[in-house]
C-alpha positions in Angstrom: -95.8 170.3 -121.3 -94.8 173.4 -123.2 -97.5 174.6 -125.5 -95.6 177.5 -127.2 -92.1 178.9 -127.3 -90.5 181.8 -129.0 -87.9 180.1 -131.2 -85.3 182.6 -132.1 -83.0 180.7 -134.5 -80.2 183.1 -134.0 -78.0 181.2 -131.6 -76.3 184.0 -129.8 -77.3 187.6 -128.9 -75.7 190.2 -131.0 -74.8 192.3 -128.0 -71.7 191.4 -126.0 -72.0 189.4 -122.8 -72.7 191.9 -120.0 -70.5 190.6 -117.2 -71.6 193.3 -114.8 -75.3 192.5 -115.3 -74.5 188.8 -115.0 -72.8 189.3 -111.7 -75.6 191.5 -110.4 -78.3 188.9 -111.2 -76.1 186.2 -109.7 -75.5 188.1 -106.5 -79.3 188.8 -106.1 -80.0 185.2 -105.4 -79.8 183.8 -101.8 -77.3 181.1 -102.7 -76.3 180.4 -99.1 -79.9 179.2 -98.5 -79.8 176.7 -101.4 -78.2 173.3 -101.1 -76.0 171.1 -103.2 -74.1 167.9 -102.7 -71.9 169.4 -100.0 -74.5 171.5 -98.1 -74.8 175.2 -98.6 -74.5 176.4 -102.2 -72.8 179.7 -101.2 -69.8 178.7 -103.4 -71.8 178.4 -106.6 -71.7 182.1 -107.5 -68.0 182.1 -107.4 -67.8 179.0 -109.6 -70.2 180.6 -112.1 -68.3 183.8 -112.2 -65.1 181.9 -112.8 -66.8 179.8 -115.5 -67.8 182.9 -117.4 -64.2 184.3 -117.2 -61.4 183.9 -119.6 -58.7 182.6 -117.3 -57.5 179.1 -116.4 -59.8 179.1 -113.3 -62.8 178.3 -115.6 -61.7 174.7 -116.1 -61.5 174.2 -112.3 -64.8 176.0 -111.8 -66.5 173.6 -114.3 -65.0 170.6 -112.4 -66.3 172.0 -109.1 -69.8 172.5 -110.5 -69.8 168.9 -111.6 -68.9 167.9 -108.1 -71.4 170.1 -106.3 -74.6 170.7 -108.4 -74.2 167.5 -110.5 -72.5 165.1 -108.1 -72.2 161.7 -109.7 -75.4 162.3 -111.7 -77.4 163.5 -108.7 -79.1 167.0 -108.7 -80.0 169.3 -106.0 -81.9 172.5 -105.2 -79.0 174.7 -106.3 -78.7 172.7 -109.6 -82.0 174.1 -110.9 -81.2 177.6 -109.6 -77.9 177.5 -111.5 -79.3 176.5 -114.9 -80.4 180.0 -116.1 -77.0 181.4 -115.3 -75.2 178.4 -116.9 -77.4 179.0 -120.0 -76.4 182.7 -120.2 -72.8 181.6 -120.3 -73.5 179.2 -123.1 -75.6 181.7 -125.0 -72.7 184.2 -124.8 -70.4 181.7 -126.7 -68.3 181.0 -123.6 -67.2 177.3 -123.6 -70.5 176.6 -125.2 -70.1 172.8 -125.8 -68.8 172.1 -122.3 -71.5 174.2 -120.7 -74.3 172.6 -122.7 -73.1 169.2 -121.5 -73.4 170.4 -117.9 -77.0 171.6 -118.7 -77.8 168.2 -120.3 -76.4 166.4 -117.3 -78.6 168.3 -115.0 -81.6 167.4 -117.2 -80.5 163.7 -117.2 -80.4 163.8 -113.4 -83.9 165.4 -113.2 -87.3 164.0 -113.8 -90.4 165.1 -115.6 -92.5 167.6 -113.5 -95.8 166.3 -112.3 -98.6 166.5 -114.8 -100.7 168.4 -112.3 -100.7 172.2 -111.6 -97.4 174.0 -110.9 -96.4 173.2 -107.3 -94.7 176.5 -106.5 -94.0 180.0 -107.8 -90.4 179.2 -108.7 -90.1 176.1 -110.8 -86.5 176.6 -111.7 -86.9 179.0 -114.6 -85.2 182.4 -114.5 -88.3 184.1 -113.2 -86.5 186.1 -110.5 -88.6 184.6 -107.8 -86.7 183.0 -104.9 -89.3 180.8 -103.1 -86.5 178.2 -102.9 -84.9 180.3 -100.2 -87.4 178.8 -97.8 -87.8 175.2 -99.0 -90.4 174.4 -96.3 -92.7 177.2 -97.1 -95.8 177.0 -99.3 -97.2 179.9 -101.3 -99.6 181.8 -99.1 -103.0 180.1 -99.0 -102.2 177.8 -101.9 -101.7 174.6 -99.9 -99.1 173.6 -102.5 -96.0 171.6 -101.7 -92.5 172.4 -102.9 -91.5 170.8 -106.2 -88.8 168.1 -106.0 -85.3 169.1 -106.9 -85.3 166.6 -109.7 -88.5 168.0 -111.2 -87.3 171.5 -110.8 -84.1 170.7 -112.6 -85.9 169.1 -115.6 -88.3 172.1 -115.7 -85.3 174.5 -115.6 -83.6 172.9 -118.5 -86.9 172.7 -120.5 -87.1 176.5 -120.1 -83.7 176.6 -122.0 -84.9 174.6 -125.0 -84.7 177.7 -127.3 -81.0 177.8 -126.5 -80.5 174.0 -127.0 -82.5 173.8 -130.2 -80.8 176.9 -131.7 -77.5 175.3 -130.7 -78.1 172.2 -132.9 -77.8 174.6 -135.9 -74.4 175.9 -134.7 -71.4 175.8 -137.1 -69.3 174.1 -134.5 -69.8 170.3 -134.6 -69.0 169.9 -130.9 -71.7 172.4 -130.0 -74.3 170.7 -132.2 -73.5 167.3 -130.7 -73.7 168.6 -127.1 -76.9 170.4 -127.8 -78.5 167.4 -129.5 -77.6 165.2 -126.5 -78.8 167.7 -123.9 -82.2 168.2 -125.7 -82.8 164.4 -125.5 -83.1 164.7 -121.7 -85.9 167.2 -121.6 -88.5 164.4 -121.3 -92.2 164.6 -121.9 -92.2 168.2 -120.9 -90.0 169.2 -123.8 -90.8 166.5 -126.3 -93.5 168.4 -128.2 -91.2 171.2 -129.0 -87.8 169.3 -129.2 -88.8 166.4 -131.4 -89.8 168.5 -134.6 -86.7 170.6 -134.3 -84.4 167.6 -133.8 -86.0 165.9 -136.8 -85.5 168.9 -138.9 -81.8 169.0 -138.0 -81.4 165.2 -138.5 -82.7 165.6 -142.1 -79.7 167.8 -143.1 -77.0 166.9 -140.6 -73.9 165.4 -142.2 -71.6 164.7 -139.2 -71.8 161.0 -138.2 -71.4 161.7 -134.4 -74.0 164.4 -134.4 -76.4 162.2 -136.5 -75.9 159.5 -133.9 -76.6 161.9 -131.1 -79.7 163.2 -132.8 -81.2 159.8 -133.4 -80.5 158.7 -129.8 -82.2 161.8 -128.5 -85.2 161.4 -130.8 -85.6 157.8 -129.6 -85.4 158.9 -126.0 -88.1 161.5 -126.6 -90.4 159.7 -129.1 -89.5 156.0 -129.4 -92.6 155.0 -131.4 -92.3 157.9 -133.8 -88.6 157.4 -134.3 -88.7 153.6 -134.9 -88.7 153.9 -138.6 -85.7 156.3 -138.6 -83.7 153.9 -136.4 -84.5 150.9 -138.5 -83.6 152.8 -141.7 -80.2 153.7 -140.4 -79.1 150.1 -139.6 -77.9 149.3 -143.1 -74.3 149.5 -144.5 -75.0 152.8 -146.2 -75.0 154.6 -142.8 -71.7 155.7 -141.3 -70.5 153.4 -138.6 -71.2 155.8 -135.7 -74.8 156.2 -136.8 -75.2 152.6 -137.7 -74.4 151.3 -134.2 -76.5 154.0 -132.6 -79.4 152.8 -134.8 -78.9 149.2 -133.8 -78.9 150.2 -130.1 -82.0 152.4 -130.7 -83.8 149.5 -132.3 -83.1 147.3 -129.3 -84.1 150.1 -126.9 -87.4 150.7 -128.7 -88.2 146.9 -128.5 -88.1 146.2 -132.2 -87.6 142.5 -133.1 -83.9 141.5 -133.5 -83.2 140.7 -137.1 -80.4 139.3 -139.2 -79.7 142.9 -140.3 -79.0 143.9 -136.7 -76.8 140.8 -136.2 -74.8 141.5 -139.3 -74.4 145.2 -138.5 -72.9 144.4 -135.2 -70.5 141.9 -136.6 -69.5 144.2 -139.4 -68.7 147.0 -137.0 -66.7 145.1 -134.3 -65.0 146.3 -132.2 -67.7 148.6 -131.2 -66.4 150.6 -128.2 -64.4 152.9 -130.5 -67.6 154.0 -132.2 -69.1 155.2 -128.9 -65.9 156.7 -127.4 -66.8 160.2 -128.4 -70.5 160.0 -127.7 -71.9 161.8 -124.7 -74.1 159.0 -123.3 -71.4 157.6 -121.0 -73.8 155.1 -119.4 -74.0 153.4 -122.8 -70.5 153.6 -124.1 -70.0 149.8 -124.4 -72.4 149.0 -127.3 -72.0 145.2 -127.5 -72.4 144.8 -123.8 -75.4 147.2 -123.7 -77.1 145.5 -126.7 -76.8 142.1 -125.0 -78.1 143.5 -121.7 -81.1 145.1 -123.4 -82.0 141.9 -125.3 -81.5 139.6 -122.2 -83.7 141.9 -120.2 -86.6 141.1 -122.6 -86.4 137.5 -121.2 -87.6 135.7 -124.3 -86.1 132.6 -125.9 -85.7 134.4 -129.3 -83.8 137.3 -127.7 -81.6 135.0 -125.6 -80.7 133.1 -128.7 -79.9 136.3 -130.6 -77.5 137.3 -127.8 -75.8 133.9 -127.7 -75.4 133.8 -131.5 -74.0 137.3 -131.5 -71.5 136.6 -128.7 -70.5 133.2 -130.2 -69.6 134.9 -133.4 -67.8 137.8 -131.6 -65.8 135.5 -129.5 -64.5 133.8 -132.6 -63.5 137.1 -134.2 -59.9 137.5 -135.5 -59.7 140.9 -133.8 -58.5 140.7 -130.2 -60.4 144.0 -129.3 -63.6 142.4 -130.6 -63.0 139.3 -128.5 -62.3 141.5 -125.4 -65.6 143.2 -125.8 -67.3 139.9 -126.2 -65.7 138.4 -123.1 -67.1 141.3 -121.0 -70.5 140.8 -122.5 -70.3 137.0 -121.8 -69.7 137.6 -118.1 -72.8 139.6 -117.9 -74.8 137.1 -119.9 -73.7 134.4 -117.5 -74.9 136.6 -114.6 -78.3 137.1 -116.1 -79.1 133.8 -117.9 -78.9 130.3 -116.5 -78.5 128.8 -120.0 -75.7 131.2 -121.0 -72.8 129.2 -119.6 -73.6 126.0 -121.4 -74.4 127.8 -124.6 -71.3 130.0 -124.7 -68.8 127.6 -123.3 -67.4 126.3 -126.6 -66.8 129.8 -128.1 -65.3 131.2 -124.8 -62.9 128.2 -124.6 -61.9 128.8 -128.2 -61.3 132.5 -127.4 -59.1 131.6 -124.5 -57.1 129.2 -126.6 -56.7 131.8 -129.3 -55.3 134.3 -126.8 -52.3 132.2 -125.9 -50.6 132.3 -122.6 -51.0 136.1 -122.1 -54.8 136.0 -121.7 -55.0 139.0 -124.0 -58.8 139.3 -123.9 -59.5 138.1 -120.4 -61.2 134.9 -121.8 -59.1 132.6 -119.6 -60.2 134.3 -116.4 -63.8 134.4 -117.7 -63.9 130.6 -118.0 -64.5 130.4 -114.3 -67.9 132.0 -114.9 -69.0 128.9 -116.7 -69.0 126.7 -113.6 -69.5 123.0 -114.4 -70.3 123.9 -118.0 -66.7 124.8 -118.3 -65.5 121.3 -117.7 -64.2 121.0 -121.3 -61.8 123.8 -120.4 -60.1 122.0 -117.6 -57.2 120.8 -119.7 -56.5 124.3 -121.0 -56.8 125.8 -117.6 -54.6 123.2 -115.9 -51.9 123.8 -118.5 -52.0 127.6 -118.1 -52.1 127.2 -114.3 -48.8 125.3 -114.4 -47.1 128.4 -115.7 -45.8 131.4 -113.8 -47.1 134.8 -112.8 -50.5 136.4 -112.5 -51.9 134.6 -115.6 -51.2 131.2 -114.0 -52.9 132.4 -110.8 -56.0 133.5 -112.7 -56.1 130.3 -114.6 -56.0 128.3 -111.4 -58.7 130.6 -109.9 -60.9 129.7 -112.9 -60.1 126.0 -112.6 -61.4 126.1 -109.0 -64.8 126.9 -110.3 -64.7 124.4 -113.2 -63.0 121.5 -111.5 -62.1 122.1 -107.8 -60.8 118.6 -107.2 -58.3 118.9 -110.0 -57.4 122.4 -108.9 -56.6 121.3 -105.4 -53.4 119.5 -106.3 -52.2 122.4 -108.5 -52.8 124.8 -105.7 -50.9 122.6 -103.3 -47.8 122.7 -105.6 -47.4 126.5 -105.5 -49.6 127.8 -102.7 -47.5 130.8 -101.8 -47.6 132.2 -105.3 -51.3 131.7 -106.0 -53.0 134.4 -103.8 -56.1 134.8 -106.1 -56.6 131.0 -106.3 -56.1 130.7 -102.5 -58.8 133.3 -101.9 -61.2 131.5 -104.2 -60.4 128.2 -102.6 -61.3 129.5 -99.2 -64.6 131.0 -100.2 -63.5 134.6 -101.0 -64.6 137.8 -99.3 -68.3 136.9 -99.8 -68.0 133.4 -98.6 -69.9 132.2 -101.7 -67.2 131.0 -104.1 -66.4 127.3 -104.3 -64.5 125.9 -101.3 -62.1 123.2 -102.3 -63.0 119.8 -100.8 -60.5 118.2 -98.4 -57.3 117.2 -100.1 -54.4 115.7 -98.1 -51.8 117.2 -100.5 -53.3 120.6 -100.1 -53.5 120.2 -96.4 -49.8 119.5 -96.3 -49.1 122.7 -98.3 -51.3 124.7 -96.0 -49.4 123.4 -92.9 -46.1 124.4 -94.5 -47.5 127.9 -95.3 -48.7 128.3 -91.7 -45.2 127.9 -90.5 -43.9 130.7 -92.6 -46.7 133.3 -92.4 -45.8 136.8 -91.5 -48.1 138.9 -89.4 -50.6 141.0 -91.3 -52.0 140.5 -94.8 -54.9 138.4 -95.9 -53.1 135.0 -96.1 -54.0 134.0 -92.5 -57.7 134.6 -93.2 -57.7 132.5 -96.4 -55.7 129.6 -94.9 -57.8 129.4 -91.7 -61.1 129.7 -93.7 -60.0 126.8 -95.8 -59.0 124.7 -92.8 -62.3 125.6 -91.0 -64.3 124.4 -94.0 -62.6 121.0 -93.7 -63.3 120.7 -90.0 -61.7 117.8 -88.2 -60.3 116.4 -91.5 -57.7 119.2 -91.1 -56.8 118.2 -87.5 -53.2 117.4 -88.5 -52.7 121.2 -88.8 -53.3 121.7 -85.0 -49.5 121.9 -84.3 -48.9 124.6 -86.9 -52.0 126.5 -85.8 -50.8 126.4 -82.2 -47.3 127.5 -83.2 -48.7 130.4 -85.2 -51.3 131.5 -82.5 -49.1 134.1 -80.8 -48.4 135.9 -84.1 -52.1 135.7 -85.3 -54.2 135.8 -82.2 -57.3 137.3 -84.0 -57.8 134.7 -86.7 -56.5 131.4 -85.5 -58.7 130.7 -82.4 -61.8 130.0 -84.4 -59.9 127.7 -86.8 -58.4 125.8 -83.9 -61.9 125.1 -82.5 -63.1 124.0 -86.0 -60.4 121.5 -86.6 -59.6 120.3 -83.1 -60.2 116.5 -82.6 -61.3 115.2 -79.3 -57.9 113.8 -78.5 -56.2 117.2 -78.7 -58.9 119.2 -76.9 -57.0 119.6 -73.7 -53.8 120.8 -75.5 -55.7 123.3 -77.5 -57.7 124.5 -74.5 -54.5 125.1 -72.5 -53.1 127.2 -75.4 -56.3 129.3 -75.7 -56.5 129.7 -71.9 -52.9 131.1 -71.9 -53.8 133.6 -74.6 -56.7 134.9 -72.5 -54.2 136.4 -70.1 -51.9 138.2 -72.5 -52.2 140.8 -75.3 -54.8 143.5 -76.1 -58.3 143.0 -74.7 -59.8 142.1 -78.1 -57.3 139.3 -78.7 -57.9 138.0 -75.2 -61.6 138.0 -75.8 -61.2 136.1 -79.1 -59.2 133.4 -77.3 -61.7 133.3 -74.4 -64.7 132.9 -76.7 -63.0 130.1 -78.6 -62.2 128.4 -75.3 -65.8 128.7 -74.2 -67.0 127.2 -77.5 -64.5 124.4 -77.3 -64.9 123.4 -73.7 -67.8 125.3 -72.2 -65.4 127.0 -69.7 -66.6 130.6 -69.4 -64.4 131.5 -66.4 -61.8 133.6 -68.4 -64.5 135.1 -70.7 -66.9 136.7 -68.2 -64.4 139.2 -66.5 -63.1 140.2 -70.0 -66.7 140.9 -71.1 -67.4 142.8 -67.9 -64.3 145.0 -68.5 -65.4 145.8 -72.0 -69.0 146.6 -71.0 -67.8 148.9 -68.2 -66.7 151.3 -71.0 -70.0 151.1 -72.9 -72.4 152.5 -70.3 -75.1 154.6 -71.9 -74.6 153.1 -75.4 -74.0 155.9 -77.9 -72.4 153.9 -80.7 -69.3 156.1 -80.6 -67.5 153.8 -78.1 -64.4 152.2 -79.3 -65.6 148.9 -77.7 -67.9 146.8 -79.9 -71.0 146.4 -77.8 -72.7 144.1 -80.3 -69.9 141.5 -80.3 -69.7 141.7 -76.5 -73.4 141.2 -76.1 -73.4 138.2 -78.5 -70.6 136.6 -76.5 -72.6 137.1 -73.3 -75.7 135.6 -75.0 -73.7 132.5 -75.9 -72.8 132.0 -72.3 -76.5 132.2 -71.2 -77.7 132.1 -67.6 -74.1 131.7 -66.3 -73.5 135.3 -67.4 -76.0 136.7 -64.9 -73.3 138.9 -63.4 -73.2 140.8 -66.6 -76.8 141.8 -66.6 -76.4 145.3 -64.9 -73.6 146.2 -67.3 -75.7 145.0 -70.3 -78.6 147.2 -69.2 -76.3 150.1 -68.8 -75.0 149.6 -72.4 -78.4 150.2 -73.9 -79.0 153.5 -75.7 -81.3 155.9 -73.9 -85.0 155.2 -74.7 -86.3 157.6 -77.3 -82.8 158.7 -78.3 -82.1 159.1 -82.0 -79.9 156.1 -83.1 -77.9 155.2 -86.1 -77.8 151.6 -87.5 -74.8 150.4 -85.4 -76.4 151.7 -82.2 -79.6 149.8 -83.1 -77.6 146.7 -83.8 -76.0 147.1 -80.4 -79.4 147.4 -78.8 -80.8 144.3 -80.6 -77.8 142.3 -79.4 -78.1 143.5 -75.9 -81.8 142.7 -75.8 -81.1 139.1 -77.0 -78.4 138.7 -74.4 -80.7 139.9 -71.6 -83.3 137.4 -72.7 -80.9 134.5 -73.0 -79.3 135.2 -69.7 -82.4 136.0 -67.6 -85.1 134.0 -69.5 -87.3 137.1 -69.2 -88.5 138.9 -72.4 -89.9 141.9 -70.6 -86.8 144.0 -71.2 -86.2 142.8 -74.7 -89.6 143.4 -76.1 -89.7 147.3 -75.9 -86.1 147.5 -77.1 -86.9 145.4 -80.2 -90.1 147.2 -80.7 -88.3 150.5 -80.9 -86.0 149.2 -83.6 -88.7 147.5 -85.6 -90.8 150.6 -85.5 -88.1 152.7 -87.0 -88.0 151.8 -90.7 -86.4 154.9 -92.0 -84.1 154.4 -95.0 -82.8 151.7 -97.3 -79.7 151.1 -95.3 -81.6 150.0 -92.2 -82.7 146.7 -93.9 -80.2 144.4 -92.2 -80.7 146.0 -88.8 -84.5 145.3 -89.2 -83.7 141.7 -90.3 -81.6 141.2 -87.1 -84.3 142.7 -85.0 -87.0 140.4 -86.5 -84.9 137.4 -86.0 -84.4 138.4 -82.4 -88.1 138.9 -81.9 -88.7 135.4 -83.2 -86.3 134.0 -80.7 -88.5 135.3 -77.9 -91.4 133.2 -79.0 -94.9 134.0 -77.8 -93.5 136.4 -75.3 -93.0 138.8 -78.2 -96.7 139.0 -79.0 -96.7 142.8 -78.4 -94.5 143.1 -81.5 -97.0 141.4 -83.9 -98.2 144.7 -85.3 -94.7 146.0 -86.1 -93.7 142.7 -87.5 -96.7 142.6 -89.8 -95.9 146.1 -91.0 -92.6 144.7 -92.3 -94.2 142.0 -94.5 -94.8 144.4 -97.4 -91.1 145.0 -97.8 -89.6 142.1 -99.8 -86.3 142.6 -98.0 -88.0 142.1 -94.7 -90.7 139.5 -95.6 -88.7 136.3 -94.8 -87.4 137.4 -91.4 -90.8 139.0 -90.4 -92.7 135.9 -91.6 -90.5 133.5 -89.6 -90.7 135.8 -86.5 -94.5 135.9 -86.7 -94.6 132.1 -87.1 -92.7 131.8 -83.8 -94.6 134.6 -82.0 -98.2 134.2 -83.1 -98.7 131.3 -85.5 -102.5 131.3 -85.1 -102.7 134.9 -86.5 -101.2 134.0 -89.9 -103.0 133.3 -93.2 -100.7 130.6 -94.6 -101.7 131.2 -98.2 -101.2 134.9 -98.0 -97.8 134.4 -96.3 -96.7 131.9 -99.1 -97.6 134.6 -101.7 -95.6 137.2 -99.9 -92.6 134.9 -99.6 -92.7 134.0 -103.2 -92.9 137.7 -104.1 -89.7 138.2 -102.2 -88.0 135.2 -103.7 -89.0 136.2 -107.3 -87.8 139.8 -106.7 -84.3 138.4 -105.8 -84.1 140.6 -102.7 -83.8 137.8 -100.1 -84.3 134.6 -102.2 -82.5 132.1 -100.0 -84.3 133.4 -96.9 -87.6 133.4 -98.6 -87.3 129.8 -99.9 -86.1 128.6 -96.4 -89.1 130.4 -94.9 -91.4 128.6 -97.3 -89.9 125.3 -96.3 -90.3 126.2 -92.6 -94.0 126.9 -93.2 -94.3 123.6 -95.1 -94.3 123.2 -98.9 -97.0 120.5 -98.6 -99.6 123.1 -97.9 -98.8 125.2 -100.9 -101.6 125.9 -103.3 -101.3 124.7 -106.9 -100.6 128.3 -108.0 -97.9 128.8 -105.3 -96.3 125.4 -106.2 -96.2 126.4 -109.8 -94.5 129.7 -109.0 -91.9 127.9 -106.8 -91.2 125.4 -109.6 -90.8 128.3 -112.1 -88.3 129.9 -109.7 -86.1 126.9 -110.1 -86.6 126.3 -113.8 -86.7 129.7 -115.4 -83.8 131.0 -117.4 -83.6 134.4 -115.8 -81.4 134.2 -112.7 -83.0 135.0 -109.4 -79.7 136.2 -107.8 -78.5 139.0 -110.1 -76.0 140.9 -107.9 -72.9 140.2 -105.9 -69.2 140.3 -106.0 -67.5 139.6 -109.3 -67.7 135.9 -110.1 -70.2 135.0 -107.3 -73.5 135.6 -108.9 -73.6 132.4 -111.0 -72.5 130.2 -108.2 -74.8 131.7 -105.7 -77.8 131.5 -108.1 -77.1 127.8 -108.9 -77.0 127.1 -105.2 -80.4 128.8 -104.9 -81.7 126.8 -107.8 -80.7 123.5 -106.2 -82.4 124.7 -102.9 -85.6 125.5 -104.8 -85.7 122.2 -106.6 -85.2 120.4 -103.2 -88.1 122.4 -101.8 -90.3 121.5 -104.7 -89.5 117.8 -104.0 -90.3 118.4 -100.3 -86.8 117.9 -99.1 
């Protein structure tokens, strides 16, 4: 916290910018020892010199600084070191507004310094000290640790508050606006000084955009103390830019939503234009942001406020207002389970108002309603019968609303409905609706198989759809066999999925023929499918041996996919005993530093060795090495696979109990670790404690399906009253549990989870 500052209200120094002194101070810093987004910051001085110049290179220099010291909002050691020099450029009147925005961005990417004592002699201010040249060093005898880059950046910007607060008095509106925005990111360390100065300026400021920026910054720095100012600016006497900023500020502060807020938003629609010239680019869609803020409060009153607002906005006569509302509706449906039913009538009305061109996107958004969109089926079917991309999007939405009806429409024009075909087959995520078996659609798929060209995604969608139907799609076997030579990667699995007993010999002969021709990967796909269909591993084993021969020593850099090869060997089981030496050789060296793919390879090899030999002695230390290395967010799925593998070893994996228990505290890992411990050491578990951890993971939405399935595996009959109440709430609450995923998948996936939870509560 800053206790005192020398506020010189004169914005710029009277003397001219001393370029020579600036360069000397710049060159005195050891920039090569600092780091930014791309490593060494040795290029920063050149950028700063160019930024202070008068030629066209300044614009490029500013862009490069945004890429290096403020990379996608992230800040680095060099960011704090650059702030004093950037401030000197602004203070000299050189591209002041642009440079102040850079300073504000660095403050936004930073964080408040710790409330304890200063953690180093150079906290980012222009003190002349260069302790950052040796980031690992502590001041002699101090025992202090180096301040984080984020805290150093915030501290460095706070040190420039005299410049920022003087700049809010500048005659240039753009400078005042940039300075007001930047000052709002100085946090608690700068609030005591910044808030009074910003209030003083707000009292006399006349420009609407600057007033909006000042109010937003005051709310950021002092929400409680700025509540009355925000509420007072909501009325129609305020200019539109300030008025919408005030509405957003009231929502951010947590003030109750009132009729005044509702009417202000509707009066001002469309809203995006009012925020287009604001500097808070993370909040430049006001209607969407207001709805998100209110829904995050998770109260019935706030949900109803959102639904009433969106219902009215969807019925606006202005297409731009409806477009903004449609985008907000998609988010509301992702966050709230009651949103689809509540918003369906207005969204259907908006889609009808648009006409055949889907001007606002309402037609496509109807698919987000799921079964609640049933009243839209007639409209969607009519639009799907047309031509072009709009018809394709209408059919895609109809698949979510009424997949049975959509199937016949998809069958009529399969080749010209790529989006709908993708949705029908389950999409990239495999979580969109899959159309139930339909004879007419099967006939269309068979015709399309006969005309497919190599490449593209069509073979994937068609075969995924056929595989979902299983033997019901057996009539497609002739077309699949005919297309097999042109699509050897994707068709073998589909053939196995749809093959009826009476055609097994014919399909097996075709797959066996493919094992002897083409690239190794294609031959292995055919051999794996043959083994799955018939149990014949004869063609598969030599192909796996050939691939493993090029994988000795692991390393993860091999062009051969060790993991897939090991999984194929594991599926063969004891009959693959001849592969054991090659599998052992494919393991990475013990103690070697491994990336995630290398760890995945080792997990797969460990499982294969156990499945083939029946002995867990080799697998246990390999899995222990993976489970004990929990470094980084991106290792989560590797750890899940390792825990599942440990569970497959059963009691033989008892040496892994300690590392498995260590995973229980991470909600991402809780389900797989709990199930592994249940298989490995069931007597060591406290069932009540385990149920609580699994419910924590489910409620957090990190691995909800896995957590619920684990609860069922442990037995829901044994749940305490408290745990049963929490499980029931998980299925009945309005706030969705699944809140992230590919576009259009969140609602469907969460409804599937809801059904699973309800079944678990019933003991099914």
